[in-house]
N, C-alpha and C positions, 0 to 999 in steps of 0.2 A: 503495500499500501504505499502511495506516494502522498506525503504530508508537506504542503506548502504555507507558508504565512505571506501574506502581502497587503500592504495598505491600499486601501479603496476609498473613492469618494463618490458619496451618493447625495440623493436630495435631502438625506437627514443629516448629512455631514460626513465629516471623516470618521472611517471604520476600520476594522480589520478582519480579513477573510482568510479562514483556514481552509484549503482545499483538499479534500480526501479523495484522490483519485478524479471522479466527474463530481462529486457531491461538495457543495460549499456550505460553510457555516460563517456568518458574519457575528462580530463582536463589538462593543462599543471602545473597547481599549485594548490597547498591545497586551497589557498584562493577563487581561481574562482570555484572551487568545492563546498566549503561551501556557497558562494554567491548562487550559483545554488540552492543548498539544501534549503537555506533560502527562496527564491523566491518561490521555489516548494511549501513548507509547508505553505507559507503565502496564495498563491491561493487554496491550498487543504483547509485549514481551513476558507476562506472567504466565507460570505452567498452566497448560490447560490439560485436563485429564478427561478423556472420553470414556464412556462407560463399555463394559466388556459385553459383549453378546453372550447371551447363554444360549448353550448348545443344547438342543432338546436330545432327549435320548430315544432313538430309535429302538425297536424291538420287537 
């Protein structure tokens, strides 16, 4: 997943945009955007355990 941070100007004023591949999320401040990125990266790097499939007994 590509994560990019860029400043943007909208009719609401100066904002910060985090792009996640093709999905974009806008924030009021750079600090909010960077906090979002930090949380997202921590979650992506966290260990993810997949449930084991139970094998049915054939007989």
